[in-house]
N, C-alpha and C positions, 0 to 999 in steps of 0.2 A: 387560703386567703384570710387576711386579717379581718377582725371585726369592723375596723374602720372602713376597709374596702367593701365589705359586704353591705354596710349600711349606706354607702354612698353610691347607690346604683342610679342609673338614669330614671328620671321621673320622681325621685325622692325630693323631700323638702329642700335638701341641701343643693340639689341640682336645678331646681326650677326657679331660683332667684327669689323665692318667697321670703319675706322678712316679717315675722310676727312682730306686732307692735311692742309686745312686752320685752323682746330682745333689745330693741332700740331704747326702750325705757330703762332697762337694766344698764346698758352702756351709758346712758345719760346720768343715772345715779352714780355710777362709778367715776365718771370724769368730774362730776361736781365734787365728790369727796377727794379726788386727787388734787384738784385745784385748791380746795379749802385747806387740805393738809399742807400744801406748799406755802400757802399764805400764812398759816400759823408758823411754819418753820422759818420763813424769811423774816417775818416780823420778830420772832424770837431771837434770831441772830442779831438783828438790829437793836435789841434791848427792849423790845416792846412785848414781852411775854405777858399774856393775860390768862384768864380762866380757860380759854380755848386750848391751851397746852395740855390740859387734863384729858382732852378728847383724843390725844395722839394714839393711845393704846387701842381703843376700839376702832379708830379710823385705820390703824395699821393692819388690823385683822379683818377688815371688812372690804376696803376699796380694791386692793390688788387681787385677793382671791376671786372676787366677783368679776373683775376685769378680765383676768386670765380664763376664768371658767366660761364666760360669754365668748371669748375668742376661740376657745376649744369647741363650743357649740357650732361655730361656723367653719370649722376646719375639715370635716370629713371629706368633702368633695375634692379639696386640694390634696389631701393626703392619699387619695386613691389614684392620683396621677403618677406619671413617670417623674423621676427626680428633676429632669430638665424642665418639664412643664411646671412642677411645683416651684422651682427656683424662679422661673420667669413670671409665674402668676402671683406669687405672694412674697418671695424673699427679696427679689432685686429691689423692689420699691422700698421696703423697710430698711434694707442695708444702705441704700443710696441716701434716703432721708436722714438716717442716723448719722452718717459721716458728715453730710452737709450741715445739718442743724447743730450737731455737737461742735463743729468747728466755729460756726457763727456764734453760738452761745458762749463758748470759751473766750472768743475775741470780745464779745459784748461785756462779759464780766470783767475783763481786763481794763476796759476804758471807763466803766461806770464808777461812781463814788463807792468807796468801801462800805461794807455792811457792818463792820465791827472795828474795834480799835487795833486789831492785829490781823489784818487781811493776809491771806496766803498769796505769795507772788505767783504771777502767771508767766511761765517761760515756754520755751519751745517744747519741752517735755509734756506740758499740759495739752498741747495739740496732738503730739505723737501718741500719747498714752490712751487716747480715746478708743484705739483699736484693740487694746488688751485690757483696759480697765474701763468698764462701762461708765458713761457720763452719769453723774448722780441725778440729773433731771430727765434723761432720756433712756435710762437703762431698760425700760419696758420694750422699746422697739429694737433693742440689742438682744434681749433675751428671747423674744418671740421667734425670730428665725432659728435660734438654737433649738427651741422646743419643737418647731416644725421638722427640723432635720433629724433630731433624735427619734421623734415619733415615726417619721417615715422609715428610718433604718430598722426600727423594731416592729414594723407593721405586720410581719409574717410570724412573729412570736405569739405564743398563747396570750390571750387577753389578760388573764389573771397574773401571769408573770410580768407583763408590762406594768400593770398597775401596782404590783408589789414592789417592783424596783423603784417606780416613781414615788411611792409612799415612803420607802426607806430613805431615798434621797431628800425628799421634802422634810421628813421627820428629823433627819440628821442635821440639816441646815437650820432647822428651827431651834436646836439646842444651843446655838451660839458657838459651837466648837470650830466653825469656819469663819469666825468674825475677822480673823487676820487677813482674809482675802479682800476685805472692804465691804461696805454696806451694799453696794449694787450687786456684787457677786453673791453675797449671802442671801439677798432677797430673790435673786434669780433662781437659786437652788431651792428656796422654800416653796415656790409656787408652781413648779413643774407638774406636780400631781394634779392640781386643779385643771390645768389645760388638758392633760392626757385623759383624765376621767371624763371630762365633758366631751372630748372627741369620740370616745367609745360609747358614752351613754346619750349622745345627742338625740337619737330618735325617741328614746324613752322620755327624756326631759322635755322635749318639745311636744310630746303628746300629753304628758301629765301636767305640765306647768299651767296651761290655761284653766285647769280645774281648780286651782287654788282660790280661796275666798278670804274674806276679811278675818274670819275666825282662825284660819291657819296662820295668817300673818301675826295675829295677836299672840298665839301660842309660841311661835318662833321668836318673836321679840322678847318674850318673857324668858325663854330658855337662853337666848344669846345674852341678854342682860345679866342673867345669873352667872354665866360663864365669865363674863368680863369682871363682874363684881367679886367673885370668889376664887377665881383661878388666875386670871391674867395679871392681877396686881400682886401676886405672890411669887415666890421662887418656883412654883409649879409650872410657870409659863415656859421654863427652860427644860422641862422634862420632855423626853422624846414623844412626839406625836400630839402634844397638847396644842400647840399652835395650829397644827394640821387639822385637828378635830374642831378647834374653835373656828378656823377658816371655813370648814365645810358647813357648820351651822350658820355662820355669817352669810355664806353664799346662798343657802336655802332661804334665809331671811330676805336677802336682797332680791332674789327672784320673786318671792311672794309679794314683796313691796312693789316691784316693777309690774307684776301682773295686775295687782289691785289698782295702781295708779294709771295704768294704760287704759282702764275702763272709764275714766272720768275725763272731762274736757280739759281740766287743768293739767293733766298728765301729758298732754300733747307736746308741751315744751320739752319734757324729758326726752321724748322720741326725737324731737328736732335736734337736740344736742347729741343724741345717740348716733345720728348719722354724720356727725361732724367731730367725732372724738379725736381723730388724728390731727387736724389743724389746731384744735384747742390744746392738745397735749404738746405740740411742737412750739407753740407761741406763748402760752400763758405765763411763763416765768419771766419774760422780758419786762412787762409792766411791773411785775412784783419786785424785781431787782431795782428798778428805777425808784419806785415808791419807798421801799425799805431803805435804800441808800439815802434818799432825801430826808427821811424821818430819823435816821440814826443820830444826827447831831442834837436833836431835840427830844430824844427818847425819854429823858427824865421828866419832861414837861407834859407828857401825854397823860390825860386824866384817866381814872379807872374805867369810866363808861366808854371812853374812846378805845381802850384796850379790848373791850367786849365787842364794839361795833366794827373795829377796823378789819379783822380777818374776813368776815363774810362780805364786807363792802369791797375789800381788795380782791376777793375771789370773784365777785360779780363783775367788777371792772375788768379783770383779766380775761374772763370769758368773753365779754363784749368786745374787747380789743382784739382778741383772737379771731372772733367771727368776722369783725370788720376787715382785718388784714387778709383773711382767707377770701372774703368776697372781692377784695381789690386785686389779689394776686393769683387767684386759683387758675386763671387761664394762662398764666405765664409758665412755659415749660421749665421744669427743673426746680420750681419752688415747692410745690406740694405734689409733684409728680416727677417721673423720670424725664430727663431731657430728650431722650430718643425713644420713641414709642415702640420700636421693634424689639427693644430690650425685654418687653413684657409680652411679646407675641408667642403664644403657645402653639403646639403642633396642630391643633384643630383649626385655629385661625389661619395658620399658614396654609393648611390644606384648602380652606375655603377661598383663599386668595390666589390659588394656583389657576393656571389655564385649564378649562374643563377637559381638554383632551389629555391632560397629564394626570388627572385624578383617576385612581382605580375605580372600577365599577363597584359601587356599594349601594345598599338599599336606601340609606339616607344618611345625612350628617346630623347626628344627635346632639352634638356639642356646639350649639350656636351661642357665641359669647354675648352676654348682656352688656349694656353700657355701664361705665364705671359709676359708682355711687358718689355721694357728695364729698366723701373723704378722698376721692381719687383712687380708691381701692376697687378692683373689679368685683362685680357680684358673681355669685355662683352661676354656672352655665345653665341656660334653659334647654329643655329637650322637647322640641316640637313634635308632639305625637300625631299631629294631623298630616305629617309628611308621609306620602305613600311611596312604596317602592316602584321603580319603573317596571313595565311588563318584561318578562324574560324574552330573549331573542327567539324567533321561530326556529324549530328544529329543521336541519337540512333534509332535503328529499333523498330517498334511497336511490342509489345508483349514481349520484353526483359526487365526485371525489373532492368536495370542498371541506376544509377543516372548520371546526366550530370556533367562532370568534370567542376571545377571552374578555 
């Protein structure tokens, strides 16, 4: 049995639906950095590049490693299932939302004002290619199902072999030799190791992370700052495993920051955002494209102080718009959820919905599904330990030729 399957046993943290506050805080930090990065990117395309563009390198080595690592922490229970249940529990929602929202974003970009003086034409191939070339804004939910499938296929392999293969893949994609595949594929290859490492080390990480203190955070910030200053801004960044190592330090820093902030009242907002990362990720670029397109004709008139203030302001606006749209449309089937609920019905849920006379005699049903979280994603199954087994049937009397019931 794989390490993932061993760790995802009934009654573990992955299966009880427990959600440590620092995990949601880490997701909140990651989504804020994603939105801020895209705000800087779109404003830069519109000709309003400011000092925030200098933060692109540390943002690039921080936000997605942390995002994928946290996704891996929540993966063990799903990876321990059959492939059919894994597909229905995690993959079908991500794949459906990717196709729908990539199509909508492509159409939206085609009708909005251009962001630069030489816009790329949008043709039928732009819609068809989203299946083979990940959408530049939504490649995360394209890559995540691939990660799940690869991790599930390798689940019976030795743990060290799995991690070695993942490290080699991530290290190779970090050198830039696969840049011809396009930025989304290049990034998808770079971050697989973070997801798989977290999936295997989830019990250890979730046990040790709450012990982190402010002093640990200070040391990690200093180390990560040194890496950014002396390595990533030189040609060494393209050496094998450099970006991988920098991402691991960034992930540790992000986790320490999340743990520290989760202990203060002001950090509650990060946890709130962390439970809504999916709708924010799907929606946030819509207001960005509109604002950047409107500002492009007057880009030369933007004052220096405005170039400093615009990216964080646009990021905050985009998050608020995303939360508002999610609040209005979250109950509409097919917008932030699959349109047919049975697409996500796993075997344990189908068993619970069967007629009692059709259910085999079992001691208990340990996989009681929890309600979906704010993102529309199902939480880990709960395992009610207070369920007691029914008493065994009485033994037949001697001399009576009745068969024992099954």
